[in-house]
SELO-402201 format. One record per residue: residue in one letter; chain; y, x, z of N, C-alpha, C in turn. Coordinates in nm, 4 decimals, decimal comma. Each point is the difference from the previous one (the first is absolute). Layout:
! residues N
[site 'a'; 'A'; [Y; X; Z]; [Y; X; Z]; [Y; X; Z]]
...
! end
This chain:
! residues 172
[site 'm'; 'A'; [13,7042; -4,8892; 3,5371]; [0,1447; 0,0055; 0,1173]; [0,0375; 0,0525; 0,0577]]
[site 'k'; 'A'; [-0,0721; -0,0147; 0,1084]; [-0,0123; 0,0078; 0,1087]; [0,0908; 0,1900; -0,0359]]
[site 'r'; 'A'; [-0,0335; 0,0620; -0,0230]; [-0,0246; 0,1885; -0,0273]; [0,1247; 0,0094; -0,0593]]
[site 'l'; 'A'; [0,0859; -0,1299; -0,0986]; [0,1125; 0,0201; -0,0644]; [0,0469; -0,0687; 0,0916]]
[site 't'; 'A'; [-0,0059; -0,1324; 0,1317]; [0,0657; -0,0207; 0,1052]; [0,0851; 0,1643; 0,0846]]
[site 'i'; 'A'; [-0,1562; 0,0918; 0,0538]; [-0,0090; 0,1277; 0,0981]; [0,1081; 0,0464; -0,0927]]
[site 'l'; 'A'; [-0,1005; 0,0688; -0,1563]; [0,1896; 0,1027; 0,0144]; [0,0932; -0,0023; -0,0519]]
[site 'i'; 'A'; [0,1143; -0,1583; -0,0247]; [0,0963; 0,0156; -0,0309]; [0,0620; -0,0342; 0,1778]]
[site 'l'; 'A'; [-0,0831; -0,0564; 0,0894]; [0,0479; 0,0519; 0,1406]; [-0,0488; 0,1337; 0,0252]]
[site 's'; 'A'; [-0,0384; 0,0548; -0,0326]; [-0,0210; 0,1582; 0,0001]; [0,1749; 0,0799; -0,0343]]
[site 'i'; 'A'; [-0,0209; -0,0220; -0,0893]; [0,2244; 0,0370; -0,0694]; [0,0010; -0,0412; 0,0445]]
[site 'l'; 'A'; [0,0787; -0,0758; -0,0306]; [0,0506; -0,1138; 0,1083]; [0,0501; 0,0833; 0,1101]]
[site 't'; 'A'; [-0,0857; 0,0097; 0,0771]; [0,0116; 0,0903; 0,1617]; [0,0744; 0,1173; -0,0083]]
[site 'a'; 'A'; [-0,1066; 0,0839; -0,0980]; [0,0589; 0,1334; -0,0515]; [0,0936; 0,0188; -0,0447]]
[site 's'; 'A'; [0,0492; -0,0999; -0,1010]; [0,1389; 0,0062; 0,0261]; [0,0928; -0,0286; 0,0651]]
[site 'f'; 'A'; [-0,0475; -0,1431; 0,0542]; [0,1378; 0,0197; 0,1508]; [-0,0166; 0,1457; 0,0838]]
[site 'l'; 'A'; [-0,1045; 0,0448; 0,0199]; [0,0256; 0,0922; 0,0905]; [0,0786; 0,1181; -0,1044]]
[site 'f'; 'A'; [-0,0336; 0,0285; -0,1014]; [0,0636; 0,1208; -0,0418]; [0,1672; -0,0256; 0,0070]]
[site 'a'; 'A'; [0,0321; -0,1771; 0,0030]; [0,1382; -0,0007; 0,0312]; [0,0669; 0,0044; 0,0521]]
[site 'c'; 'A'; [-0,0552; -0,0043; 0,1195]; [0,0914; 0,0288; 0,1063]; [-0,0371; 0,1211; 0,0533]]
[site 'q'; 'A'; [-0,0764; 0,1089; -0,0389]; [0,0409; 0,1139; 0,0918]; [0,1731; -0,0137; -0,0262]]
[site 's'; 'A'; [0,0593; 0,1380; 0,0725]; [0,1205; -0,0266; 0,0245]; [0,0081; 0,1284; -0,1280]]
[site 'p'; 'A'; [0,0304; 0,0164; -0,0672]; [0,0917; 0,0850; -0,1006]; [-0,0090; 0,1252; 0,0331]]
[site 'r'; 'A'; [0,0082; 0,0968; -0,0050]; [0,0269; 0,1469; 0,0167]; [0,1407; 0,0477; -0,0257]]
[site 'a'; 'A'; [0,0885; 0,0382; 0,0325]; [0,1446; -0,0187; -0,0655]; [0,0014; 0,1363; -0,0500]]
[site 'e'; 'A'; [0,0653; -0,0086; -0,1646]; [0,0362; 0,1530; -0,0017]; [0,0399; 0,0665; 0,0241]]
[site 'i'; 'A'; [0,1070; 0,0506; 0,0156]; [0,0424; 0,0174; 0,1079]; [0,0878; -0,0198; 0,1556]]
[site 'e'; 'A'; [-0,1267; 0,1069; 0,0775]; [0,0504; -0,0263; 0,1547]; [0,1340; 0,0988; 0,0765]]
[site 'a'; 'A'; [-0,0078; -0,0881; 0,1387]; [0,1398; 0,1377; 0,0897]; [-0,0835; -0,0446; 0,0539]]
[site 'h'; 'A'; [-0,0033; 0,0923; 0,0619]; [-0,0426; 0,0684; 0,1855]; [0,0017; 0,0055; 0,0833]]
[site 'e'; 'A'; [0,0561; 0,0053; 0,1230]; [0,0894; 0,0919; 0,1032]; [0,1088; -0,0636; -0,0457]]
[site 'v'; 'A'; [0,0904; -0,0227; 0,0041]; [0,1497; -0,0666; 0,0220]; [0,0489; 0,0027; 0,0443]]
[site 'w'; 'A'; [0,1152; 0,1277; 0,0830]; [0,0490; -0,0192; 0,0513]; [0,1313; 0,0745; 0,0144]]
[site 's'; 'A'; [0,0991; -0,0538; 0,0739]; [0,1056; 0,0574; 0,0306]; [0,1069; 0,1029; 0,0675]]
[site 'r'; 'A'; [0,0511; 0,0853; 0,0510]; [0,0873; 0,0315; 0,1080]; [0,1101; -0,0825; 0,0414]]
[site 'p'; 'A'; [0,0281; -0,0428; 0,1205]; [0,0948; -0,0757; 0,0937]; [0,1227; 0,0923; -0,0439]]
[site 'a'; 'A'; [0,1456; -0,0747; -0,0224]; [0,1080; -0,0215; -0,1266]; [0,1167; -0,0326; 0,0806]]
[site 'v'; 'A'; [0,0971; 0,0529; -0,0450]; [0,0977; -0,1122; 0,1041]; [0,1014; 0,0119; -0,1804]]
[site 't'; 'A'; [0,0735; -0,1410; 0,0700]; [0,0950; -0,0665; -0,1095]; [0,0414; 0,0592; -0,1174]]
[site 'g'; 'A'; [0,0893; 0,0451; -0,1743]; [0,0904; 0,0734; -0,0366]; [-0,0824; 0,1427; 0,0431]]
[site 'g'; 'A'; [-0,1036; 0,0226; 0,0378]; [-0,1631; 0,1105; -0,0626]; [-0,0280; -0,0039; -0,0917]]
[site 'n'; 'A'; [-0,0688; 0,1309; 0,0225]; [-0,1072; -0,0401; -0,1244]; [-0,2018; 0,0293; 0,1170]]
[site 'g'; 'A'; [-0,0370; -0,0488; -0,0591]; [-0,1443; -0,0192; -0,0250]; [-0,1559; 0,0022; -0,1063]]
[site 'a'; 'A'; [-0,0630; 0,0116; 0,1152]; [-0,1388; 0,1120; -0,1491]; [-0,0792; -0,1449; -0,0071]]
[site 'v'; 'A'; [-0,1024; -0,1052; -0,1067]; [-0,1091; 0,0224; -0,0027]; [-0,1708; 0,1251; -0,0344]]
[site 'y'; 'A'; [-0,0493; -0,0161; 0,0689]; [-0,1349; 0,0119; -0,0380]; [-0,1753; -0,0303; -0,0253]]
[site 'm'; 'A'; [-0,0791; 0,0294; -0,0845]; [-0,0550; -0,1186; 0,0504]; [-0,1528; 0,1598; -0,1130]]
[site 'v'; 'A'; [-0,0630; 0,0234; -0,0574]; [-0,1849; -0,1041; -0,0899]; [0,0724; -0,0804; -0,0628]]
[site 'l'; 'A'; [0,0345; 0,0738; -0,1433]; [-0,0173; -0,0730; -0,0712]; [-0,1542; 0,0134; -0,0945]]
[site 'h'; 'A'; [-0,0829; -0,0718; -0,0106]; [-0,1446; 0,0295; -0,1021]; [-0,0005; -0,1061; -0,1024]]
[site 'n'; 'A'; [0,0131; 0,0371; -0,1263]; [-0,0262; -0,0343; -0,1531]; [-0,2006; -0,0345; -0,0158]]
[site 'h'; 'A'; [0,0226; -0,0823; 0,0117]; [-0,2164; -0,0459; -0,0380]; [0,0096; 0,0027; -0,1251]]
[site 't'; 'A'; [0,0600; -0,0545; -0,1563]; [-0,0288; 0,0109; -0,0675]; [-0,0414; 0,1039; -0,0960]]
[site 'k'; 'A'; [-0,0255; 0,0291; -0,0925]; [0,0012; 0,1148; -0,1129]; [0,0750; -0,0034; -0,0602]]
[site 'r'; 'A'; [0,1420; 0,0280; 0,0354]; [0,1034; -0,0339; -0,1084]; [0,1098; 0,0175; 0,1008]]
[site 'a'; 'A'; [0,0916; 0,1251; 0,0044]; [0,0612; 0,1142; 0,0543]; [0,1629; -0,1327; -0,0232]]
[site 'd'; 'A'; [0,0890; -0,0018; 0,1206]; [0,1074; -0,0624; -0,0195]; [0,0591; 0,0992; 0,0130]]
[site 'q'; 'A'; [0,1533; -0,0448; 0,0707]; [0,1067; -0,0110; 0,0593]; [0,0987; -0,0419; 0,1278]]
[site 'l'; 'A'; [0,0115; 0,0652; 0,0991]; [0,0867; -0,0909; 0,0712]; [0,0737; -0,0354; -0,0397]]
[site 'i'; 'A'; [0,1550; -0,0355; -0,0716]; [0,0822; 0,0559; -0,0580]; [0,1596; -0,0884; 0,1025]]
[site 'g'; 'A'; [-0,0320; 0,0248; 0,0883]; [0,0855; -0,1371; 0,0850]; [-0,0172; -0,0492; 0,1574]]
[site 'a'; 'A'; [0,1227; -0,0365; 0,0984]; [-0,0152; -0,0857; 0,0717]; [0,0957; -0,0911; 0,0592]]
[site 'e'; 'A'; [-0,0042; -0,1280; 0,0566]; [0,1483; -0,0363; 0,0625]; [-0,0791; 0,0029; 0,1044]]
[site 's'; 'A'; [0,0962; -0,0786; 0,1029]; [-0,0211; -0,0825; 0,1573]; [0,1379; -0,0471; 0,0274]]
[site 'd'; 'A'; [0,0116; -0,0836; 0,0559]; [0,1053; -0,0653; 0,0327]; [0,0278; 0,0585; 0,1178]]
[site 'v'; 'A'; [-0,0480; 0,0599; 0,1221]; [0,0559; 0,1200; 0,0612]; [0,0582; 0,1198; 0,0121]]
[site 'a'; 'A'; [0,0668; -0,0196; -0,1536]; [0,0610; 0,1567; -0,0087]; [0,0578; -0,0336; -0,1560]]
[site 'q'; 'A'; [0,1475; 0,0232; 0,0204]; [0,0673; 0,0741; -0,1136]; [-0,0557; -0,0196; -0,1801]]
[site 't'; 'A'; [-0,0149; 0,1198; 0,0258]; [-0,0920; 0,0803; -0,1007]; [-0,1142; 0,0474; 0,0460]]
[site 'v'; 'A'; [-0,1418; 0,0069; -0,1076]; [-0,1614; 0,0217; 0,0261]; [-0,0443; 0,1000; -0,1018]]
[site 'e'; 'A'; [-0,0289; 0,1302; 0,0315]; [0,0104; 0,1014; -0,1003]; [-0,1478; 0,0457; 0,0843]]
[site 'l'; 'A'; [-0,0015; 0,0555; -0,1426]; [-0,1609; 0,1033; 0,0137]; [0,0513; 0,1618; 0,0502]]
[site 'h'; 'A'; [-0,0664; 0,0187; 0,0721]; [-0,0098; 0,2162; -0,0004]; [-0,1163; 0,0680; -0,0235]]
[site 'k'; 'A'; [-0,0146; 0,0768; -0,0126]; [-0,0762; 0,1023; 0,0717]; [0,0824; 0,1055; 0,1244]]
[site 's'; 'A'; [-0,0733; -0,0120; 0,1237]; [0,0739; 0,2024; 0,0280]; [-0,0814; 0,1026; -0,0729]]
[site 'e'; 'A'; [0,0902; 0,1044; 0,0243]; [-0,0881; 0,1358; -0,0238]; [0,1042; 0,0897; 0,0443]]
[site 'v'; 'A'; [-0,1163; 0,1573; 0,0000]; [0,1211; 0,0904; 0,0374]; [0,0430; 0,0668; -0,1072]]
[site 'n'; 'A'; [0,1019; -0,0036; 0,0043]; [0,1213; 0,0458; -0,1405]; [-0,0734; 0,1760; 0,0467]]
[site 'd'; 'A'; [0,1259; 0,1373; -0,0943]; [-0,0532; 0,1266; -0,0050]; [0,0680; 0,0480; 0,0987]]
[site 'q'; 'A'; [0,1142; -0,0482; 0,0718]; [0,0929; 0,0076; 0,1205]; [-0,1905; 0,0614; 0,1664]]
[site 'g'; 'A'; [0,0059; -0,1564; -0,0533]; [-0,1303; 0,0025; 0,0953]; [-0,0139; -0,1219; 0,0721]]
[site 'v'; 'A'; [0,1843; -0,0734; -0,0612]; [0,0469; -0,1687; 0,0589]; [-0,0626; -0,0823; 0,0012]]
[site 'm'; 'A'; [-0,0569; -0,0754; 0,0095]; [-0,0427; -0,1748; -0,0244]; [0,0758; -0,0483; -0,0312]]
[site 'v'; 'A'; [0,0102; -0,0031; -0,1587]; [0,0817; -0,0635; -0,0605]; [-0,0476; -0,1979; -0,0243]]
[site 'm'; 'A'; [0,0778; -0,0945; 0,0089]; [-0,1220; -0,1472; -0,0668]; [0,0980; -0,0131; -0,1478]]
[site 'l'; 'A'; [-0,0791; -0,0638; -0,1092]; [0,0694; 0,0761; -0,1791]; [-0,0546; -0,2005; 0,0124]]
[site 'k'; 'A'; [0,0400; -0,0666; -0,0957]; [-0,0023; -0,1554; 0,0165]; [-0,1314; 0,0473; -0,1479]]
[site 'q'; 'A'; [-0,0526; -0,0873; 0,0061]; [-0,0776; -0,0284; -0,1130]; [-0,0115; -0,1313; -0,1157]]
[site 'd'; 'A'; [0,0391; 0,0112; -0,1123]; [-0,0216; -0,0615; -0,0726]; [-0,1298; -0,0939; 0,0022]]
[site 'a'; 'A'; [-0,0968; 0,0340; 0,0088]; [-0,1838; -0,0191; -0,0034]; [-0,0236; 0,0394; 0,0625]]
[site 'i'; 'A'; [-0,1264; -0,0595; 0,0978]; [-0,0925; 0,0956; 0,0287]; [-0,1522; -0,0414; -0,0461]]
[site 'd'; 'A'; [-0,0463; 0,0869; -0,0803]; [-0,1222; 0,0245; -0,0440]; [-0,1387; -0,0877; 0,1234]]
[site 'l'; 'A'; [-0,0910; -0,0638; -0,0648]; [-0,1141; -0,0951; 0,0275]; [-0,0807; 0,0046; -0,0564]]
[site 'p'; 'A'; [-0,0885; 0,1079; 0,0453]; [-0,1571; 0,0330; -0,0598]; [-0,0442; -0,1124; -0,0282]]
[site 'a'; 'A'; [-0,0928; 0,0036; -0,1229]; [-0,0910; -0,1198; 0,0555]; [-0,1458; 0,0279; 0,0878]]
[site 'd'; 'A'; [-0,0005; -0,0374; 0,0458]; [-0,1345; -0,0198; 0,1080]; [0,0571; 0,0808; 0,1027]]
[site 'g'; 'A'; [0,0974; 0,0151; 0,0610]; [0,0817; 0,1571; 0,0784]; [0,0978; -0,0991; 0,0388]]
[site 'e'; 'A'; [0,1023; 0,0614; 0,1137]; [0,0717; -0,0036; 0,0895]; [0,0746; 0,0804; 0,0514]]
[site 'i'; 'A'; [0,0822; -0,0261; 0,0359]; [0,0910; 0,0093; 0,0170]; [0,0339; 0,0609; 0,1214]]
[site 'l'; 'A'; [0,0623; 0,0629; 0,1257]; [0,0096; 0,0101; 0,0981]; [0,1325; -0,0031; -0,0239]]
[site 'm'; 'A'; [0,0531; -0,0898; 0,1115]; [0,1943; 0,0220; 0,0529]; [0,0258; 0,0102; 0,0617]]
[site 'q'; 'A'; [0,0718; 0,1080; 0,1278]; [0,0268; 0,0570; 0,1239]; [0,1086; 0,0543; 0,0490]]
[site 'p'; 'A'; [0,0180; 0,0387; 0,0601]; [0,1226; 0,1007; 0,0079]; [-0,0731; 0,1254; -0,0113]]
[site 'g'; 'A'; [0,1414; 0,0415; -0,0921]; [-0,0250; 0,1343; -0,1122]; [-0,0841; -0,0119; -0,0612]]
[site 'g'; 'A'; [0,0108; -0,0601; -0,0727]; [-0,0064; -0,0233; -0,1656]; [0,0407; -0,1759; -0,0553]]
[site 'y'; 'A'; [-0,1263; -0,0647; -0,0488]; [0,0350; -0,1712; -0,0599]; [0,0712; -0,0783; 0,0855]]
[site 'h'; 'A'; [0,0859; -0,0930; -0,0033]; [0,0293; -0,1035; 0,0854]; [0,1328; -0,0660; -0,0895]]
[site 'i'; 'A'; [-0,0254; -0,1414; 0,0898]; [0,1591; -0,1044; -0,0788]; [0,1013; 0,1019; 0,1158]]
[site 'm'; 'A'; [0,1226; -0,0242; -0,0509]; [0,1368; -0,0338; 0,0541]; [0,0043; -0,0601; 0,0149]]
[site 'l'; 'A'; [0,1047; -0,0500; 0,1017]; [0,0811; -0,1167; 0,0789]; [0,1536; 0,0773; 0,0124]]
[site 'l'; 'A'; [0,0688; -0,0484; -0,1042]; [0,1554; 0,0891; 0,0145]; [0,1010; -0,1417; 0,0185]]
[site 'g'; 'A'; [0,0639; 0,0681; 0,1061]; [0,0298; -0,1850; 0,0990]; [-0,0117; -0,0709; 0,0395]]
[site 'l'; 'A'; [-0,0796; 0,0388; 0,1323]; [-0,0757; -0,1573; 0,0525]; [0,0894; -0,0638; -0,0200]]
[site 'k'; 'A'; [-0,0606; -0,1422; 0,0372]; [0,1186; -0,1192; 0,0195]; [-0,1073; -0,0475; 0,1147]]
[site 'q'; 'A'; [-0,0008; 0,0710; 0,0700]; [-0,1205; -0,0780; 0,1295]; [-0,0484; 0,1753; 0,0472]]
[site 'd'; 'A'; [-0,0243; 0,0051; 0,1495]; [-0,0612; 0,0416; 0,1009]; [-0,1074; -0,0264; -0,0531]]
[site 'l'; 'A'; [-0,1365; 0,1232; 0,0553]; [-0,1073; -0,0316; -0,1114]; [-0,1022; 0,0230; 0,2262]]
[site 'k'; 'A'; [-0,0201; -0,0279; 0,0453]; [-0,0509; 0,0434; 0,1446]; [-0,1573; -0,0424; -0,0279]]
[site 'v'; 'A'; [-0,0326; 0,1015; 0,1232]; [-0,1330; -0,0273; -0,0316]; [-0,0223; -0,1061; 0,0313]]
[site 'g'; 'A'; [-0,1091; -0,0638; -0,0789]; [-0,0766; -0,1296; 0,0095]; [0,0591; -0,0895; -0,0539]]
[site 'd'; 'A'; [0,1411; 0,0376; -0,1492]; [0,0133; -0,0908; -0,0897]; [-0,0708; 0,0311; -0,1127]]
[site 't'; 'A'; [0,0179; -0,1351; -0,0238]; [-0,0952; -0,0014; -0,1381]; [0,0939; -0,0377; -0,1436]]
[site 'f'; 'A'; [0,0064; 0,0444; -0,1756]; [0,1156; -0,0266; -0,0513]; [-0,0891; 0,0180; -0,1361]]
[site 'k'; 'A'; [0,0157; -0,0718; -0,0445]; [-0,0256; -0,0356; -0,1785]; [0,0793; 0,2006; -0,1168]]
[site 'v'; 'A'; [-0,1227; 0,0070; -0,0537]; [0,0552; 0,1079; -0,1178]; [-0,1064; -0,0496; -0,0402]]
[site 'v'; 'A'; [0,0716; -0,0393; -0,1751]; [-0,0811; 0,0266; -0,1800]; [-0,0192; 0,1241; -0,0512]]
[site 'l'; 'A'; [-0,1252; 0,0140; 0,0095]; [-0,0379; 0,0901; -0,0901]; [0,0644; -0,0063; -0,1695]]
[site 'k'; 'A'; [0,0188; 0,1018; -0,0532]; [-0,0005; -0,1248; -0,2000]; [-0,0225; 0,1447; -0,0409]]
[site 'f'; 'A'; [-0,1224; -0,0229; -0,0822]; [-0,0816; 0,0807; -0,0585]; [0,0238; 0,0377; -0,1759]]
[site 'r'; 'A'; [-0,0363; 0,0394; -0,0552]; [-0,0419; 0,0117; -0,2084]; [-0,0045; -0,0928; -0,0096]]
[site 's'; 'A'; [-0,1827; -0,0224; -0,0115]; [-0,0434; -0,1126; -0,0758]; [-0,0972; -0,0709; 0,1761]]
[site 'h'; 'A'; [0,0490; -0,0202; 0,0539]; [-0,1294; -0,0374; 0,1322]; [0,1662; -0,0496; 0,0632]]
[site 'p'; 'A'; [-0,0781; -0,2207; 0,0496]; [0,1189; -0,0737; 0,0262]; [0,0837; 0,0467; 0,0644]]
[site 'd'; 'A'; [0,1231; -0,0608; 0,0848]; [0,0426; 0,0450; 0,1420]; [-0,1338; -0,0440; 0,0628]]
[site 'l'; 'A'; [0,0105; 0,1409; 0,1646]; [-0,0440; 0,0109; 0,1231]; [0,1170; -0,0307; 0,1028]]
[site 'p'; 'A'; [-0,0293; -0,1115; 0,0962]; [0,0676; -0,0610; 0,0951]; [-0,0274; 0,1012; 0,0750]]
[site 'l'; 'A'; [0,0201; 0,0944; 0,1177]; [-0,1065; 0,0678; 0,1178]; [0,1164; -0,1160; 0,1065]]
[site 'q'; 'A'; [-0,0728; -0,0112; 0,1760]; [-0,0029; -0,0105; 0,1065]; [0,0734; 0,1484; 0,0639]]
[site 'v'; 'A'; [0,0893; 0,0633; 0,0770]; [0,0307; 0,1465; 0,0023]; [0,0322; -0,0467; 0,1832]]
[site 't'; 'A'; [-0,1331; 0,0909; 0,0412]; [0,1102; 0,0012; 0,0998]; [0,0113; 0,1371; 0,0939]]
[site 'v'; 'A'; [0,1117; -0,0623; 0,0991]; [0,1066; 0,1370; 0,0471]; [-0,1224; 0,0103; 0,1148]]
[site 'k'; 'A'; [-0,0116; 0,1931; 0,0050]; [-0,0257; 0,0545; 0,0177]; [0,0041; 0,1102; 0,1603]]
[site 'e'; 'A'; [-0,0261; 0,0350; 0,0890]; [0,0416; 0,0798; 0,0200]; [-0,0094; 0,1338; -0,0552]]
[site 'g'; 'A'; [0,0451; 0,1391; -0,0337]; [0,0377; 0,0902; -0,0776]; [-0,1387; 0,0504; -0,0113]]
[site 'g'; 'A'; [-0,0003; 0,1446; -0,0508]; [-0,1267; 0,0268; -0,0198]; [-0,1035; 0,1102; -0,1866]]
[site 'g'; 'A'; [-0,0525; 0,0884; 0,0692]; [0,0198; 0,0874; -0,1581]; [0,0946; 0,0872; 0,0343]]
[site 'm'; 'A'; [-0,0215; 0,0977; -0,1321]; [0,0702; 0,1232; 0,0252]; [0,1852; -0,0080; 0,0112]]
[site 'q'; 'A'; [0,0564; 0,0977; 0,0565]; [0,1718; 0,0133; -0,0313]; [0,0337; 0,0882; -0,1105]]
[site 'm'; 'A'; [0,0825; -0,0779; -0,0494]; [0,0631; 0,1215; -0,0888]; [0,0724; -0,0008; 0,0673]]
[site 'q'; 'A'; [0,0498; 0,2219; -0,0840]; [0,1594; -0,0231; 0,0199]; [0,1150; 0,0040; -0,0695]]
[site 'h'; 'A'; [0,0656; -0,0193; 0,0054]; [0,1459; -0,0344; -0,1259]; [0,0929; 0,0601; 0,0330]]
[site 'g'; 'A'; [0,0490; 0,0493; -0,0999]; [0,1306; 0,0708; 0,0065]; [0,0698; -0,0900; -0,0186]]
[site 'g'; 'A'; [0,0590; -0,0733; 0,1213]; [0,0805; -0,0873; 0,0604]; [-0,0459; -0,1355; -0,0694]]
[site 'd'; 'A'; [0,0755; -0,0532; 0,0032]; [-0,0393; -0,1396; -0,1001]; [0,0357; -0,0466; -0,1314]]
[site 'e'; 'A'; [0,0474; 0,1550; -0,0742]; [0,0025; -0,0236; -0,1840]; [-0,1135; 0,0570; -0,0675]]
[site 'h'; 'A'; [-0,0532; -0,0777; -0,0240]; [-0,1729; -0,0548; -0,1002]; [0,0867; 0,0346; -0,1346]]
[site 'd'; 'A'; [-0,1247; 0,0320; -0,0535]; [0,0736; 0,0763; -0,1664]; [-0,1274; -0,1434; -0,0836]]
[site 'h'; 'A'; [0,0862; -0,0257; -0,1311]; [-0,0498; -0,0567; -0,0847]; [0,0380; -0,0390; -0,1311]]
[site 'g'; 'A'; [-0,1574; 0,0614; -0,0280]; [-0,0017; 0,0310; -0,1112]; [0,1498; 0,1278; -0,0489]]
[site 'g'; 'A'; [0,0042; 0,0487; 0,0820]; [0,2057; 0,1182; -0,0537]; [0,0637; -0,0568; 0,0720]]
[site 'e'; 'A'; [-0,0022; -0,1610; -0,0182]; [0,0858; -0,0902; 0,0964]; [0,0531; 0,0516; 0,1989]]
[site 's'; 'A'; [0,0232; 0,0447; 0,0721]; [-0,0162; -0,0253; 0,0862]; [0,1197; -0,0659; 0,1397]]
[site 'h'; 'A'; [-0,0919; -0,0797; 0,0284]; [0,1554; -0,1158; 0,1006]; [-0,0907; 0,0367; 0,1104]]
[site 'n'; 'A'; [0,1067; -0,0962; 0,1110]; [-0,0454; -0,0420; 0,1274]; [-0,0130; -0,0925; 0,0181]]
[site 'h'; 'A'; [-0,1421; 0,0156; 0,0886]; [-0,1210; -0,0868; 0,0670]; [0,0523; -0,0432; 0,1583]]
[site 'p'; 'A'; [0,0469; -0,0559; 0,0784]; [-0,0138; 0,0021; 0,1417]; [-0,1403; -0,0652; -0,0122]]
[site 'm'; 'A'; [-0,0532; 0,0890; 0,1567]; [-0,1024; 0,0052; -0,0385]; [-0,0533; -0,0990; 0,1789]]
[site 's'; 'A'; [-0,0718; -0,1044; 0,0021]; [-0,0052; -0,0593; 0,0728]; [-0,1481; -0,0229; 0,0997]]
[site 's'; 'A'; [0,0028; 0,1118; -0,0641]; [-0,1841; 0,1230; 0,1059]; [-0,0557; 0,0874; -0,1175]]
[site 'p'; 'A'; [0,0410; 0,0526; 0,0488]; [-0,0385; 0,1788; 0,0046]; [-0,1404; -0,0156; -0,1453]]
[site 't'; 'A'; [0,0080; -0,0430; -0,0168]; [-0,1656; 0,0041; -0,1016]; [-0,0030; -0,0697; -0,1253]]
[site 'p'; 'A'; [0,0660; -0,0698; -0,1337]; [0,0117; -0,1012; -0,0612]; [-0,1779; 0,0614; -0,0211]]
! end
């Protein structure tokens, strides 16, 4: 009887310890930040997005109360050597891989800011995925950094459709 009690207690202890471990998130965001920007202007959110699963997924959108519109974008140099921003319908997130969202590359574009974004402020952005549940993030506004993009004015190409995005910081 004593052995049975010890066995049951051992199983219960192991089960309790396993249950108390904090599960690793399937998709995580690290180093989430934005540059300062002004009301009515535009801003961008940057991060490292890591998929810890064995299944590829896609980032298909984002939302935030600080902007009228939130879009997925990619900055790249066109054939004329000008940096352009291309709106993305989705960004592939490989299985057990990561996406580096940084100035001059992929980023979350905040269009029509409803408030100033000042150094030290925080705000919420929610990432939307094809398969994974929504991922709410706290974004910290930090002083600029990263690479500076060369723009041909404030006009950017969005998949054949060009339109004006007044920039509140030089690099989305």
